[in-house]
C-alpha positions in Angstrom: 10.3 7.6 51.8 9.5 3.9 52.8 9.8 3.1 56.3 10.0 6.8 57.5 6.9 7.7 59.9 4.6 10.2 58.4 4.4 13.3 60.1 0.9 15.0 61.3 0.1 18.0 62.6 0.3 16.6 66.3 3.6 15.0 65.8 4.9 11.8 64.4 2.0 9.1 63.6 3.6 5.6 63.8 0.4 3.8 63.5 0.8 1.5 60.1 -1.9 2.4 57.4 -5.2 0.1 57.4 -5.7 -2.1 54.5 -9.5 -2.3 52.9 -11.0 -5.6 51.8 -9.5 -5.3 48.1 -5.9 -4.6 49.5 -5.9 -1.0 49.0 -5.4 1.5 51.8 -8.4 2.8 53.3 -8.3 6.7 54.3 -8.3 7.4 57.8 -11.3 9.0 59.5 -10.9 12.5 60.2 -11.0 13.3 63.9 -12.6 16.3 65.2 -13.5 18.9 62.8 -14.9 22.2 63.2 -17.7 23.0 65.5 -20.9 22.7 63.9 -19.7 21.0 60.9 -21.8 17.7 61.5 -24.7 17.3 58.9 -26.5 15.5 61.7 -29.2 17.2 63.7 -28.5 17.8 67.2 -31.0 15.3 69.2 -31.0 17.8 72.1 -32.3 20.4 70.3 -35.9 21.5 71.0 -38.3 21.4 67.9 -39.8 25.2 67.1 -43.2 24.9 68.1 -45.7 26.0 65.4 -47.0 29.4 65.4 -50.5 30.1 66.9 -52.5 30.8 64.0 -54.6 33.7 66.2 -51.1 35.3 67.0 -50.3 35.3 63.3 -53.7 36.8 62.1 -53.3 39.5 64.8 -49.6 40.2 63.6 -51.1 40.5 60.1 -53.8 42.9 61.2 -51.7 45.4 63.2 -49.1 45.4 60.0 -52.1 46.6 58.1 -53.3 49.1 60.5 -49.7 50.6 60.9 -50.0 51.5 57.1 -53.4 53.2 57.7 -56.9 52.8 59.2 -58.5 49.7 57.5 -62.5 48.6 57.4 -63.1 45.2 58.6 -63.6 43.8 55.3 -60.2 44.7 54.1 -58.4 43.1 57.2 -60.5 39.9 56.4 -59.2 39.9 52.7 -55.9 40.6 54.1 -56.3 37.6 56.3 -57.7 35.2 53.8 -54.7 36.0 51.6 -52.5 34.7 54.3 -54.8 31.6 54.6 -56.1 32.2 57.8 -59.0 30.3 58.5 -62.6 32.0 58.5 -63.1 31.1 62.1 -59.8 32.7 63.2 -60.2 35.6 61.4 -63.8 36.2 62.7 -62.6 35.7 66.2 -59.9 38.2 65.9 -61.8 40.8 64.0 -64.8 40.6 66.5 -62.4 41.1 69.2 -60.9 44.1 67.1 -64.5 45.4 67.0 -65.2 45.1 70.4 -62.0 47.0 71.8 -62.5 49.8 68.9 -59.5 48.7 66.8 -61.6 48.8 63.7 -64.5 50.8 63.4 -66.4 51.2 60.0 -68.6 53.7 61.0 -65.5 56.1 62.3 -63.5 54.9 59.2 -66.1 56.3 56.8 -66.6 59.6 58.5 -62.8 60.6 58.4 -62.4 59.0 54.6 -65.4 61.2 53.3 -64.0 64.3 55.2 -60.4 63.4 54.2 -61.1 62.8 50.6 -63.5 65.8 50.4 -61.2 68.2 51.6 -58.0 66.9 50.1 -59.3 66.0 46.6 -62.3 67.5 46.3 -64.6 64.3 45.7 -68.3 64.7 45.7 -70.5 62.1 47.3 -71.1 60.0 44.4 -67.3 59.1 44.2 -67.0 59.0 48.0 -69.7 56.4 48.0 -68.1 54.3 45.4 -64.9 54.2 47.3 -66.6 53.4 50.5 -68.1 50.4 48.5 -64.7 49.3 47.3 -63.4 49.0 50.9 -66.6 47.0 52.0 -68.1 49.6 54.2 -72.0 48.9 54.8 -74.3 50.8 52.6 -76.1 52.1 55.5 -73.1 53.1 57.5 -71.7 54.7 54.0 -75.1 56.8 53.8 -74.9 58.1 57.4 -71.0 59.1 56.8 -72.1 60.9 53.5 -75.1 62.8 54.9 -72.4 64.9 56.8 -71.6 66.2 53.6 -74.5 68.6 52.4 -75.4 70.1 49.1 -74.2 73.3 49.8 -70.7 72.4 50.9 -70.6 70.2 48.1 -71.6 73.0 45.7 -68.8 75.4 47.1 -66.4 73.1 46.8 -67.3 72.5 43.2 -66.8 76.1 42.5 -63.5 76.3 44.2 -62.0 73.6 42.3 -63.2 75.4 39.0 -61.8 78.5 40.1 -58.5 77.1 40.6 -58.5 75.0 37.4 -59.6 78.1 35.5 -56.5 79.9 36.2 -54.4 77.7 34.0 -56.8 76.8 31.6 -56.8 78.3 28.1 -59.0 78.0 25.2 -62.1 79.2 23.7 -64.9 79.4 26.3 -67.2 76.3 25.0 -63.8 74.3 25.1 -63.0 75.3 28.7 -66.7 74.8 29.8 -66.7 71.2 28.4 -63.3 70.7 30.1 -64.2 71.9 33.4 -67.7 69.9 33.6 -65.8 67.0 32.7 -63.3 67.4 35.6 -66.2 67.7 38.0 -67.8 65.0 36.6 -65.2 62.7 37.2 -64.9 63.9 40.9 -68.6 62.9 41.1 -70.5 66.0 40.9 -74.1 65.6 39.5 -74.6 67.6 36.3 -76.7 70.2 37.7 -73.9 71.1 40.3 -71.1 70.8 37.6 -72.8 73.0 35.1 -74.0 76.0 37.6 -70.3 75.9 39.1 -68.9 76.5 35.6 -71.3 78.8 34.5 -70.8 81.2 37.5 -67.2 80.8 37.1 -66.8 81.7 33.5 -69.1 84.7 33.9 -66.9 86.1 36.6 -63.5 85.4 34.5 -63.8 87.9 31.5 -66.3 89.7 29.2 -66.5 87.0 26.4 -66.4 84.0 28.7 -69.5 86.1 30.5 -71.4 86.4 27.2 -71.1 82.8 26.5 -72.2 81.7 30.1 -75.2 83.8 29.8 -76.3 81.3 26.6 -76.1 78.5 29.0 -79.3 77.3 30.2 -77.9 75.4 33.3 -81.2 73.7 34.2 -81.9 72.3 30.7 -78.4 71.2 30.2 -78.2 69.5 33.5 -81.6 67.6 32.8 -80.1 66.4 29.5 -77.0 65.3 31.3 -78.6 63.7 34.1 -80.7 61.7 31.5 -77.7 60.7 29.7 -75.7 59.8 32.9 -78.8 57.3 34.0 -78.8 55.8 30.5 -75.2 55.1 30.8 -75.4 53.5 34.1 -78.4 51.5 33.1 -76.5 50.2 30.1 -73.6 49.2 32.5 
């Protein structure tokens, strides 16, 4: 109704409306508003300082090491993926070497012991795994030297005996299957063939008869020559 004062949330507003340049009524500016509603940055707020690169590198390393032990090469790769410079990476990893947080020799020994006991892996397979994780060849050889031939042969025999309990088929098919299983775990042909032959000889009369016909030495030589040829082609 004309002439009546508009009622606001704080009472009656008797001030007349303001007109714009074009004669229209300009909207009144909002007073106050909810706290924090302004889009303008707070000039008194302190800027967030950039994170120190070395601190970030240490944090990345510790997260990696919390999952499992790592080699120096593995940590260096993780830092590179996160954009850490080579200089900072070397500085942090050198310090970790000094205090023993990373130790490739200890890592290699533990890896060989754990993977041989848990998965029955032979030295060849273990050497390949250590190489993939960046362990130096000399360091890996020293760790692998703790796994002697006698222990490797005993482990191969135990693997075959365990697998033989659930393996069915003709003796020749079983023989090939078990030798292949050991080969995939890194056992040399001679060790694999002798382990399977001995296990078959103790299984049954039929299997023992088949095992007696196996010339383990000749077959191992043939398999070894074939293996060397295949690696040469690769």
